[in-house]
C-alpha positions as CSV (number, residue, x, y, z in Angstrom):
1,M,23.6,23.9,24.7
2,S,20.0,23.0,25.7
3,G,17.2,20.8,24.6
4,P,13.4,20.5,25.1
5,R,12.0,20.3,28.6
6,V,9.4,17.6,29.0
7,R,7.6,17.3,32.3
8,G,5.0,14.9,33.7
9,R,4.8,11.3,34.6
10,A,4.9,8.5,31.9
11,P,1.9,6.3,32.2
12,R,2.1,3.0,30.4
13,A,0.8,3.0,26.8
14,G,1.2,-0.8,26.4
15,R,3.3,-3.7,27.6
16,P,6.7,-2.4,28.8
17,I,9.6,-3.4,26.6
18,Y,11.8,-5.9,28.3
19,V,15.1,-7.3,26.9
20,E,17.6,-9.6,28.7
21,I,20.8,-11.1,27.5
22,D,23.8,-12.9,29.1
23,I,27.2,-11.4,28.2
24,A,30.4,-13.2,29.0
25,S,32.2,-9.8,29.5
26,D,33.3,-8.6,33.0
27,M,31.1,-6.1,34.8
28,E,33.5,-3.1,34.3
29,A,33.8,-3.5,30.6
30,L,30.0,-3.8,30.2
31,W,29.4,-0.8,32.4
32,R,31.9,1.3,30.4
33,H,30.4,0.4,27.0
34,T,26.9,1.3,28.2
35,Q,27.7,4.3,30.3
36,Q,30.2,6.2,28.1
37,P,28.2,8.1,25.4
38,K,30.7,7.6,22.5
39,L,30.8,3.8,23.1
40,H,27.1,3.6,23.7
41,E,26.0,5.3,20.5
42,R,28.2,2.8,18.5
43,W,26.1,-0.2,19.3
44,D,22.6,1.1,20.0
45,L,20.4,1.4,17.0
46,R,18.0,3.7,18.9
47,F,20.5,6.6,19.2
48,T,22.7,8.3,16.6
49,E,24.4,10.7,19.0
50,I,24.5,11.0,22.8
51,D,26.1,14.0,24.6
52,Y,26.5,14.3,28.3
53,L,26.1,17.8,29.8
54,P,28.3,19.1,32.6
55,K,27.1,18.4,36.2
56,E,26.9,21.2,38.8
57,A,27.7,18.6,41.5
58,P,29.1,15.1,41.4
59,E,25.9,13.6,43.1
60,D,23.5,15.2,40.5
61,D,21.7,13.2,37.9
62,Q,23.5,13.0,34.6
63,S,21.7,15.1,32.0
64,F,22.3,14.4,28.3
65,L,21.1,15.2,24.8
66,Y,20.3,12.6,22.2
67,R,19.6,12.6,18.5
68,T,18.2,9.8,16.4
69,R,18.2,9.9,12.6
70,I,14.9,8.7,11.1
71,G,15.9,8.9,7.4
72,F,15.4,11.5,4.6
73,G,17.7,13.9,6.3
74,L,15.5,14.1,9.4
75,S,16.4,13.5,13.0
76,I,14.7,13.7,16.4
77,R,16.4,15.4,19.3
78,G,15.5,15.0,22.9
79,T,16.8,15.2,26.4
80,G,17.3,12.7,29.2
81,K,18.7,12.2,32.7
82,S,20.2,9.1,34.2
83,R,20.8,8.1,37.8
84,T,23.1,5.3,39.0
85,P,22.3,4.2,42.6
86,G,24.9,2.4,44.6
87,V,25.8,-1.3,44.0
88,S,23.3,-3.6,45.6
89,P,24.1,-6.7,47.6
90,G,25.4,-9.4,45.3
91,G,27.1,-6.9,43.1
92,V,24.0,-5.9,41.1
93,R,24.2,-2.4,39.5
94,T,21.4,-0.3,38.2
95,S,21.1,2.7,36.0
96,V,17.8,4.5,35.9
97,L,16.8,6.7,33.0
98,A,14.2,9.2,32.0
99,F,14.0,10.7,28.5
100,G,11.6,12.9,26.5
101,T,11.2,15.1,23.5
102,D,8.7,17.7,22.1
103,H,9.9,17.2,18.5
104,P,6.8,17.3,16.3
105,L,7.7,14.1,14.5
106,S,8.3,12.0,17.6
107,L,5.7,9.4,18.5
108,I,7.3,9.2,22.0
109,G,6.6,12.0,24.5
110,R,8.2,11.0,27.8
111,G,9.5,7.7,28.9
112,G,11.9,6.0,31.2
113,G,13.1,2.7,32.6
114,Y,16.3,1.0,33.8
115,W,19.3,-1.0,33.0
116,R,20.2,-3.8,35.5
117,Y,23.6,-5.5,35.5
118,S,23.6,-8.8,37.5
119,P,26.7,-10.9,37.9
120,L,26.3,-14.6,36.8
121,P,27.5,-17.4,39.0
122,G,29.8,-18.9,36.4
123,G,31.1,-15.5,35.2
124,G,29.7,-12.9,32.9
125,V,26.8,-10.5,33.4
126,K,23.0,-10.7,32.9
127,F,22.2,-7.4,31.2
128,V,18.5,-6.4,31.5
129,T,16.5,-3.4,30.4
130,R,12.8,-2.6,31.0
131,F,11.3,0.7,29.8
132,D,8.0,2.3,28.8
133,Y,6.9,5.6,27.3
134,R,3.9,7.8,26.7
135,T,2.8,8.2,23.1
136,R,1.5,11.3,21.4
137,F,-1.1,12.0,18.7
138,G,-4.0,10.6,20.7
139,R,-5.7,7.4,19.7
140,T,-3.9,7.3,16.3
141,G,-0.6,7.4,18.1
142,R,-1.6,4.6,20.5
143,W,-2.6,2.3,17.7
144,L,0.5,3.1,15.6
145,D,2.6,2.4,18.6
146,R,0.8,-0.9,19.4
147,L,0.8,-2.3,15.8
148,L,4.2,-1.0,14.5
149,F,6.4,1.2,16.6
150,R,6.6,-0.7,19.9
151,P,7.4,-4.1,18.2
152,L,10.0,-2.3,16.1
153,F,11.5,-0.5,19.1
154,G,11.7,-3.7,21.1
155,W,13.3,-5.5,18.2
156,A,15.9,-2.7,17.8
157,T,16.7,-2.9,21.5
158,A,17.2,-6.6,21.4
159,W,19.3,-6.5,18.2
160,S,21.5,-3.8,19.7
161,F,22.0,-5.9,22.9
162,D,23.2,-8.8,20.8
163,A,25.5,-6.5,18.8
164,L,27.0,-5.3,22.1
165,R,27.4,-9.0,23.1
166,L,29.3,-9.7,19.9
167,W,31.5,-6.7,20.5
168,L,32.4,-7.6,24.1
169,D,32.5,-11.4,23.8
170,R,34.0,-11.9,20.3
171,G,35.6,-8.5,19.5
172,V,33.3,-7.8,16.5
173,P,32.9,-4.0,16.2
174,P,29.2,-2.8,15.9
175,E,30.0,-1.1,12.6
176,E,31.1,-4.5,11.2
177,S,28.1,-6.2,12.6
178,L,25.8,-3.6,11.0
179,L,27.6,-3.8,7.6
180,R,27.4,-7.6,7.6
181,A,23.7,-7.4,8.5
182,K,23.0,-5.0,5.7
183,L,24.8,-7.1,3.1
184,H,23.1,-10.3,4.3
185,A,19.7,-8.6,4.1
186,L,20.5,-7.4,0.6
187,G,21.5,-10.9,-0.5
188,I,18.3,-12.4,0.9
189,A,16.2,-9.7,-0.6
190,V,17.6,-10.1,-4.1
191,L,17.1,-13.9,-3.9
192,S,13.6,-13.6,-2.6
193,L,12.5,-11.0,-5.2
194,C,14.1,-12.9,-8.1
195,W,12.4,-16.2,-7.1
196,A,9.1,-14.4,-6.6
197,Y,9.3,-12.6,-9.9
198,A,10.2,-15.8,-11.8
199,G,7.3,-17.6,-10.2
200,L,4.7,-14.9,-10.6
201,V,5.2,-13.0,-13.8
202,P,6.4,-15.4,-16.5
203,K,4.8,-18.6,-15.1
204,L,1.5,-17.6,-13.5
205,L,0.6,-14.2,-15.1
206,Y,2.0,-14.4,-18.7
207,P,3.1,-18.0,-19.4
208,S,2.4,-17.8,-23.2
209,A,3.9,-14.4,-23.8
210,S,7.0,-15.2,-21.7
211,G,7.7,-18.4,-23.6
212,E,7.7,-20.5,-20.5
213,L,5.3,-23.0,-22.0
214,D,7.4,-23.2,-25.2
215,L,10.5,-24.0,-23.1
216,L,8.7,-26.9,-21.3
217,R,7.4,-28.2,-24.7
218,A,10.9,-28.0,-26.1
219,L,12.2,-30.2,-23.3
220,G,9.7,-32.9,-24.2
221,W,9.6,-34.2,-20.6
222,F,5.9,-33.6,-19.9
223,P,3.9,-34.0,-23.2
224,G,0.4,-32.6,-22.7
225,F,1.0,-31.6,-19.1
226,E,3.1,-28.5,-19.7
227,P,0.4,-25.9,-18.4
228,A,0.0,-27.8,-15.2
229,I,3.7,-28.2,-14.7
230,N,4.2,-24.5,-15.4
231,V,1.7,-23.5,-12.7
232,T,3.2,-25.9,-10.2
233,L,6.7,-24.5,-10.8
234,G,5.3,-21.0,-10.5
235,I,3.7,-21.7,-7.1
236,G,6.8,-23.5,-6.0
237,E,9.0,-20.6,-6.8
238,L,6.7,-18.2,-4.9
239,L,6.8,-20.4,-1.9
240,L,10.5,-20.7,-2.1
241,A,10.8,-16.9,-2.1
242,V,8.8,-16.7,1.1
243,V,10.8,-19.5,2.8
244,I,14.1,-18.0,1.9
245,A,13.1,-14.6,3.4
246,R,12.0,-16.2,6.6
247,L,14.4,-19.1,7.3
248,R,17.7,-18.1,5.7
249,S,19.3,-21.4,6.7
250,P,22.6,-22.4,4.9
251,G,21.1,-25.7,3.8
252,L,18.1,-24.0,2.2
253,L,20.4,-21.5,0.4
254,A,22.6,-24.3,-0.9
255,A,19.5,-26.2,-2.1
256,Q,18.0,-23.3,-3.9
257,A,21.4,-22.7,-5.6
258,I,21.4,-26.3,-6.9
259,A,17.7,-26.0,-8.1
260,L,18.6,-22.7,-9.8
261,C,21.5,-24.4,-11.7
262,A,19.3,-27.3,-12.7
263,L,16.5,-25.0,-14.0
264,T,18.9,-22.8,-15.9
265,A,20.6,-25.8,-17.5
266,G,17.3,-27.3,-18.5
267,A,16.1,-24.1,-20.1
268,L,19.4,-23.6,-22.1
269,A,19.4,-27.3,-23.1
270,G,15.9,-27.0,-24.5
271,T,16.4,-23.6,-26.2
272,P,20.1,-22.8,-26.7
273,A,19.1,-19.6,-28.5
274,L,18.3,-18.1,-25.1
275,L,22.0,-17.5,-24.6
276,Y,21.8,-14.6,-27.1
277,A,18.8,-12.9,-25.5
278,P,19.5,-9.5,-23.7
279,F,18.2,-10.8,-20.4
280,N,18.9,-14.5,-20.6
281,P,18.5,-17.2,-17.9
282,L,22.3,-17.6,-17.5
283,M,22.8,-13.9,-16.6
284,L,19.8,-14.1,-14.1
285,A,21.3,-17.3,-12.6
286,L,24.7,-15.6,-12.2
287,L,23.1,-12.7,-10.4
288,M,21.2,-15.0,-8.1
289,L,24.2,-17.1,-7.4
290,A,26.2,-14.0,-6.5
291,A,23.4,-13.0,-4.1
292,T,23.5,-16.5,-2.6
293,F,27.2,-16.2,-2.0
294,V,26.7,-12.8,-0.3
295,A,24.0,-14.2,1.9
296,M,25.9,-17.3,2.9
297,S,29.3,-15.5,3.5
298,T,27.8,-12.9,5.8
299,R,25.5,-15.2,7.8
300,Q,28.0,-16.0,10.6
301,G,28.3,-13.6,13.5
302,L,25.2,-11.6,12.8
303,P,23.4,-9.9,15.7
304,S,20.0,-11.4,16.2
305,A,17.1,-10.1,18.4
306,K,16.1,-13.8,18.8
307,R,19.1,-14.4,21.1
308,C,17.5,-12.1,23.8
309,R,14.8,-13.0,26.2
310,R,11.9,-10.7,25.7
311,R,10.0,-11.5,28.9
312,P,11.2,-11.9,32.5
313,G,11.6,-15.5,33.6
314,S,9.6,-14.8,36.8
315,R,7.2,-12.1,37.9
316,V,9.8,-10.1,39.9
317,P,8.5,-6.7,40.8
318,I,10.5,-3.6,39.9
319,T,12.6,-2.6,42.9
320,T,12.3,0.9,44.4
321,E,15.5,2.1,42.7
322,E,14.5,0.7,39.3
323,G,11.1,2.4,39.5
324,R,12.4,5.9,40.2
325,F,12.6,7.2,36.6
326,N,9.2,8.8,37.2
327,E,10.8,11.0,39.9
328,I,13.4,12.4,37.5
329,D,12.3,15.8,36.2
330,L,13.4,16.7,32.7
């Protein structure tokens, strides 16, 4: 079993990715969940499979193969090596890593970095990673990395670190965290899209054809001001869609549910015949209330990249051991 051989140093293509999080777990548990491949691949979004290769001697670097699914049935395979120097004074452990691939779809050529495990005075471990990589595809690759891939890669690293924290500190398996995150994102997406559609299409683009103006006139609350009120409602619903997608707070979700019930009740009170329409306001409201329930019920215990520190607290240089990934020959 073999993989691509990638040689050469890995000059920086941009700001190195740095992620730091405090985990209440003991050192041994954290070390085990990050150094054993089958445990590692469960919480790390960046890798689908990790397979260690046999060593010729115990002191050799640990070679491994990795695979990452990128969707549409495609995956990127690569090779890597890790090195674990001895424990430093104060109980700090370090794992140095080099990785690379020659897969034609991979933006990353060769890269490397380190994991550092530092005991905290009150218990727990400060878990830190810093890594960088060389991009491919020339200037196009560098711009794509800077504008999209590197921020996404950093976010995936931080999200994964918090998923690991939830697993070790609260006993929430990464698979459950990922499922809850997907359901929460689906609920928020449905709410945002429904509010955006309700504000843009029937109110701002086609108010007469959609019957929105007729509904307002039937209420009789704003005689002569129905067009202005309709535009105001449309803009408000568009803004609400944006705010829901960005904030996702429980108070906001509850408030929009109340507003949804009020708007639906007003529409049906003004025009009871809407209940017999194929796609009536009541059915839309029930769909949005179901999405609200999903979003609120899955909000607790979600991994979040925001819980990680993304820049070092002080300008501490990389130690000799932590900088040795460039010496590892793939």
